[in-house]
C-alpha positions as CSV (number, residue, x, y, z in Angstrom):
1,M,-46.7,-23.5,74.9
2,T,-48.2,-25.3,71.5
3,S,-45.2,-26.7,69.2
4,T,-45.8,-26.0,65.5
5,A,-43.3,-28.2,63.8
6,A,-44.4,-31.2,61.2
7,P,-45.0,-34.3,62.8
8,T,-42.1,-36.5,62.8
9,G,-41.7,-39.0,59.4
10,T,-44.4,-37.0,58.2
11,A,-43.0,-36.0,54.6
12,P,-42.9,-32.5,53.9
13,A,-45.7,-30.6,51.1
14,P,-44.2,-30.3,47.7
15,S,-43.4,-26.5,46.7
16,A,-45.5,-24.9,44.5
17,E,-42.3,-24.9,42.1
18,R,-41.9,-28.7,42.5
19,A,-45.4,-29.5,41.6
20,A,-45.8,-26.8,38.2
21,E,-42.3,-29.4,36.8
22,E,-44.2,-32.0,37.7
23,P,-46.5,-32.4,34.7
24,S,-43.7,-31.8,32.3
25,E,-41.8,-34.7,33.5
26,K,-44.5,-36.9,32.7
27,P,-44.7,-38.9,29.3
28,T,-47.4,-37.7,27.2
29,G,-46.4,-40.1,24.1
30,K,-45.4,-36.9,22.0
31,P,-42.0,-35.5,21.8
32,A,-41.0,-31.8,23.0
33,G,-40.7,-29.5,20.5
34,N,-38.1,-28.1,22.3
35,L,-35.6,-30.4,22.6
36,T,-33.0,-31.3,20.0
37,A,-32.7,-34.7,18.5
38,R,-30.0,-36.9,18.8
39,P,-27.4,-37.3,15.3
40,S,-28.2,-40.8,15.6
41,E,-32.0,-40.2,15.3
42,E,-31.5,-37.6,12.6
43,A,-32.5,-37.9,9.3
44,P,-29.4,-38.9,6.7
45,A,-28.2,-35.9,5.0
46,A,-26.7,-35.5,1.7
47,A,-23.2,-35.7,1.2
48,P,-21.8,-32.3,1.6
49,G,-20.3,-30.2,-1.6
50,S,-21.4,-33.0,-3.8
51,P,-23.6,-30.9,-6.3
52,S,-20.5,-28.1,-6.0
53,R,-17.7,-30.9,-6.3
54,A,-19.5,-32.1,-9.5
55,R,-19.9,-28.8,-11.1
56,R,-16.4,-28.3,-10.5
57,A,-15.6,-31.6,-12.5
58,L,-17.9,-30.5,-15.4
59,A,-16.8,-27.0,-15.4
60,A,-13.0,-28.2,-15.5
61,V,-13.8,-29.9,-19.0
62,A,-16.7,-28.3,-20.2
63,V,-14.8,-25.0,-20.0
64,P,-11.6,-26.5,-22.1
65,A,-13.8,-28.8,-24.4
66,L,-15.8,-25.2,-25.1
67,A,-13.0,-23.1,-26.0
68,L,-10.9,-26.2,-28.1
69,A,-14.3,-26.1,-30.3
70,L,-14.5,-22.0,-30.8
71,G,-10.6,-22.6,-31.7
72,I,-11.5,-25.0,-33.9
73,G,-14.1,-22.8,-35.5
74,V,-11.8,-20.4,-36.0
75,W,-9.3,-22.1,-37.8
76,Y,-12.0,-23.2,-40.5
77,A,-13.2,-20.0,-40.6
78,V,-9.1,-18.9,-41.2
79,S,-8.7,-21.5,-43.9
80,Y,-12.3,-21.3,-45.9
81,L,-13.5,-17.8,-45.5
82,L,-9.9,-16.0,-45.3
83,L,-7.6,-18.2,-47.6
84,D,-8.1,-18.8,-51.2
85,P,-7.7,-22.4,-52.4
86,A,-3.8,-21.3,-53.7
87,R,-2.7,-20.0,-50.3
88,R,-4.6,-22.5,-48.0
89,F,-1.4,-24.7,-47.9
90,L,0.0,-21.9,-45.3
91,L,-3.2,-23.2,-42.4
92,P,-5.0,-26.1,-43.8
93,P,-7.7,-26.9,-41.8
94,P,-7.8,-29.1,-38.6
95,H,-9.5,-32.1,-41.1
96,Q,-6.3,-32.2,-43.1
97,V,-3.6,-32.1,-40.4
98,V,-5.2,-34.9,-38.8
99,S,-5.7,-37.1,-42.1
100,R,-2.5,-36.2,-43.8
101,S,-0.1,-36.3,-40.6
102,L,-1.5,-37.5,-37.6
103,A,-3.4,-40.5,-38.9
104,D,-0.6,-41.4,-41.7
105,P,2.2,-43.6,-39.3
106,V,4.7,-42.1,-42.2
107,H,4.1,-39.3,-40.7
108,L,3.7,-39.8,-37.3
109,E,6.3,-42.2,-36.8
110,P,9.6,-39.9,-37.1
111,M,7.9,-37.1,-34.5
112,L,7.2,-39.6,-32.0
113,Q,10.5,-41.0,-32.1
114,A,11.9,-36.9,-31.7
115,L,9.5,-36.5,-29.2
116,G,11.4,-39.2,-27.2
117,V,14.4,-37.7,-27.6
118,T,13.4,-34.1,-26.4
119,A,11.5,-35.8,-23.3
120,R,14.7,-37.0,-22.8
121,I,17.0,-34.3,-22.7
122,A,14.2,-32.2,-21.1
123,A,14.7,-34.9,-17.9
124,I,18.2,-34.8,-17.9
125,G,18.2,-30.4,-17.5
126,F,14.9,-31.0,-14.9
127,V,17.1,-32.9,-12.7
128,L,19.8,-31.2,-13.2
129,A,18.2,-27.3,-12.3
130,A,16.2,-29.0,-9.6
131,L,19.1,-30.3,-7.9
132,I,21.3,-27.2,-8.6
133,G,18.2,-24.8,-7.8
134,I,17.3,-26.6,-4.4
135,G,20.8,-26.6,-2.9
136,T,21.7,-23.1,-4.1
137,G,18.4,-21.7,-2.5
138,S,19.2,-23.6,0.7
139,L,22.6,-22.2,0.7
140,M,21.4,-18.9,0.2
141,N,19.4,-19.0,3.2
142,Q,21.9,-20.6,5.4
143,A,24.4,-17.8,5.1
144,R,23.6,-14.6,3.9
145,W,26.8,-13.6,1.7
146,V,26.1,-16.5,-0.2
147,E,22.4,-15.0,-1.2
148,R,24.5,-11.7,-1.7
149,L,27.0,-13.5,-3.8
150,V,24.5,-15.4,-6.2
151,Y,21.3,-13.6,-6.3
152,P,22.3,-11.0,-8.9
153,Y,23.9,-13.7,-11.2
154,A,20.9,-16.0,-10.7
155,V,18.9,-12.6,-12.2
156,M,21.0,-12.0,-14.8
157,L,20.5,-15.3,-16.0
158,Q,16.8,-15.2,-16.6
159,V,16.8,-12.0,-17.6
160,I,19.6,-12.4,-20.5
161,P,18.1,-13.8,-23.5
162,V,18.9,-17.3,-24.4
163,L,19.1,-17.2,-28.0
164,A,21.5,-14.6,-27.9
165,I,23.9,-16.5,-25.9
166,V,23.2,-19.8,-27.7
167,P,26.4,-19.2,-30.3
168,L,28.6,-19.2,-27.7
169,I,27.2,-22.0,-25.7
170,G,27.7,-23.9,-29.5
171,L,31.2,-22.8,-29.5
172,W,32.2,-23.6,-25.7
173,F,30.6,-27.0,-25.3
174,G,29.5,-28.1,-28.9
175,F,26.8,-28.4,-30.9
176,G,25.7,-31.7,-29.7
177,T,23.5,-33.4,-26.5
178,G,25.9,-31.6,-23.5
179,S,24.4,-28.2,-25.2
180,R,21.0,-28.9,-25.4
181,V,20.7,-29.9,-21.7
182,I,22.5,-26.6,-20.7
183,V,19.4,-24.5,-22.4
184,C,17.3,-26.5,-20.5
185,V,19.0,-26.2,-17.1
186,M,19.5,-22.5,-18.0
187,I,15.6,-21.7,-18.4
188,A,14.3,-23.8,-15.6
189,L,17.1,-22.9,-12.7
190,F,16.2,-19.4,-11.7
191,P,11.8,-20.3,-10.5
192,V,13.9,-23.6,-8.4
193,I,16.0,-20.7,-6.9
194,T,14.0,-18.4,-5.7
195,N,10.6,-20.4,-4.6
196,T,13.0,-22.5,-2.6
197,H,15.1,-19.7,-1.2
198,F,11.3,-18.2,-0.4
199,G,9.7,-21.2,1.3
200,L,12.8,-21.6,3.6
201,R,12.6,-17.8,4.8
202,S,9.1,-18.1,4.8
203,V,9.3,-20.6,7.9
204,D,7.5,-19.4,11.0
205,R,9.2,-18.1,13.2
206,G,8.1,-19.6,16.4
207,L,8.9,-23.4,15.3
208,H,12.7,-21.5,14.5
209,E,12.7,-20.3,18.5
210,L,11.6,-24.0,19.7
211,F,14.5,-25.7,17.3
212,T,17.1,-23.2,19.7
213,L,15.6,-24.4,22.9
214,G,16.5,-27.5,21.5
215,R,19.9,-26.6,20.4
216,A,19.5,-28.3,17.0
217,S,22.3,-28.2,14.5
218,R,21.6,-26.4,11.6
219,L,21.7,-29.0,9.4
220,R,18.8,-31.1,11.6
221,R,17.0,-28.0,11.9
222,L,17.5,-27.6,7.6
223,V,16.3,-31.4,7.1
224,S,13.5,-31.5,10.2
225,L,11.9,-28.0,10.0
226,E,13.2,-25.7,6.8
227,L,12.8,-28.2,4.0
228,P,9.6,-29.8,5.1
229,A,7.8,-26.1,5.4
230,A,9.4,-25.0,2.4
231,L,7.8,-27.9,0.4
232,P,4.8,-25.9,-1.3
233,S,7.0,-23.0,-2.1
234,V,9.4,-25.6,-3.6
235,F,6.6,-27.6,-5.5
236,T,5.7,-24.2,-7.2
237,G,9.3,-23.6,-8.7
238,L,9.3,-27.2,-9.7
239,R,6.0,-26.8,-11.4
240,I,6.8,-23.8,-13.6
241,A,10.4,-25.4,-13.8
242,S,8.6,-28.5,-15.6
243,G,7.1,-26.1,-18.2
244,Q,10.0,-23.7,-18.7
245,V,12.5,-27.3,-19.4
246,V,10.0,-28.2,-22.4
247,I,10.7,-24.9,-24.2
248,G,14.4,-24.7,-23.3
249,A,14.4,-28.8,-24.9
250,I,12.8,-27.5,-28.1
251,L,14.8,-24.7,-28.4
252,G,18.1,-27.0,-27.6
253,D,16.8,-29.3,-30.5
254,M,16.4,-26.2,-32.8
255,F,19.5,-24.5,-32.5
256,F,22.1,-27.6,-32.0
257,A,20.8,-30.2,-34.4
258,K,24.0,-32.5,-34.3
259,G,23.0,-36.3,-33.1
260,E,19.6,-37.9,-33.3
261,P,16.7,-35.3,-33.8
262,G,14.4,-34.0,-31.4
263,I,10.9,-32.5,-32.0
264,G,12.6,-28.8,-32.2
265,T,14.7,-30.2,-35.3
266,L,11.6,-31.2,-37.1
267,L,9.8,-27.9,-36.5
268,D,12.3,-26.3,-38.1
269,T,12.6,-29.0,-41.1
270,Y,8.9,-28.8,-41.6
271,R,9.3,-25.1,-41.6
272,A,12.0,-24.7,-44.2
273,T,10.2,-27.3,-46.5
274,L,6.7,-25.7,-46.2
275,R,5.3,-29.2,-44.6
276,S,2.3,-27.2,-42.8
277,E,0.1,-30.0,-41.5
278,D,3.5,-31.6,-40.1
279,L,4.3,-28.4,-38.5
280,I,1.2,-28.0,-37.1
281,A,0.9,-31.6,-36.0
282,A,4.5,-31.5,-34.1
283,I,3.7,-28.3,-32.7
284,A,0.3,-30.2,-31.1
285,L,2.3,-32.8,-30.0
286,A,5.2,-30.2,-28.5
287,S,2.4,-29.1,-26.7
288,L,0.3,-31.7,-25.4
289,F,3.8,-33.1,-24.2
290,G,4.0,-29.7,-21.9
291,I,0.6,-30.0,-20.8
292,A,1.0,-33.3,-19.5
293,V,4.2,-32.7,-17.9
294,Y,2.8,-29.5,-15.8
295,T,0.1,-31.6,-14.7
296,V,2.2,-34.6,-13.4
297,F,4.0,-32.2,-11.5
298,T,0.8,-30.4,-10.5
299,L,-0.6,-33.9,-9.3
300,A,2.6,-34.6,-7.2
301,S,2.4,-31.0,-5.7
302,Q,-1.6,-32.0,-4.9
303,A,-0.4,-35.4,-3.6
304,V,2.7,-34.5,-1.4
305,V,1.3,-30.8,0.2
306,G,-2.4,-30.8,-0.7
307,R,-3.4,-32.6,2.4
308,W,-2.2,-29.8,4.4
309,H,-1.3,-26.7,3.0
310,S,-3.5,-24.5,1.5
311,S,-1.5,-24.5,-2.5
312,G,-3.3,-28.4,-2.6
313,D,-6.4,-26.5,-2.4
314,R,-8.2,-27.8,-5.9
315,R,-11.4,-25.7,-5.6
C-alpha cells in the first residue's frame, strides 16, 4: 500500500491565504494608506481653544467699553441738547466732572478719605456677616428645629426695609460707627445664611453613607465632608454679600453721620449744596469700589473652587 504523506523534513507548501498576505508585508517604500500615524509623528496642532479664548477676552473688554462709550454719549446729549445752560448744573458734562472734581486734589482728597472710612466699615460688617451667616447656616443644617426657629426671622430681616428701622437702630445703638456696622450686617446676612444652608443640604447622599459606614462624628462629617462640598454655594453667598455690604455702608454713612464722614455722608452733603460735579464724582468712586470688591470675591471663588466645580467656569 503506497503512503501519501509528505516526506519527513520537507516544509509544507504555503496555503493560499498566507501567500496572498505575504506581498502586503513586503516593504514598498510608500506608507500604507490605511495606517494611522503615531501621535509622535503627527503634525503639531494649534493650541485648542486659543481663538475662542482670545475672542472671549476681547468680548469681555469690548462690550463693557462699548456700553461705557454709549452711556457717555447719552450723558453728553442730555447735558447739551436737553438742558439749557441755566439748568446744566443739574447734569454737568463728563469733562467738567473730571476737570472740576476728580482731577482737582482739593475735591478728590476728601472723597478718598471718606471712601477709606466706608471701606473699613464695610470690611467689618462683611466679616461679621460671614461668620454669623456661615455659623447659622451650619446650625440650621445640623438640627431641624434650629432651621424652623431661625429661618422665618432671617426672611423677615431680608424683607423689612432697612430705611424703616434705621431710626430705631440710631435710638438703640447711637449714631456712630457701631450703627453703620449693624446696617451692613443686616443687609449682607441673609444671602450668606441661605446659600450656606443650601450648600450643606445639597451634599451627595452617597458620601453621607460612606461617612456613616466609617462611624464619623457630626463634627468630622461637617468639617471633612459638608463644608468642603458646600464651598461653591458659600462663595456665591459671600459674593452677593460683598456687593450688598457696600450698599449698607453707604446707607449707614448717610443716616449715622456722627464720627468720621464716609462717602455716603459726602453724597448727602453734595446733594444738599447742589455740588453736582462732586456728587457725580463721589457716586463714580463708590461704584468703582463696589465693583472692585465684587471682582475680588469672584476671583477668590474661581481660585478656590473653579478647578473642580462648574461654578468657577469662566465661559
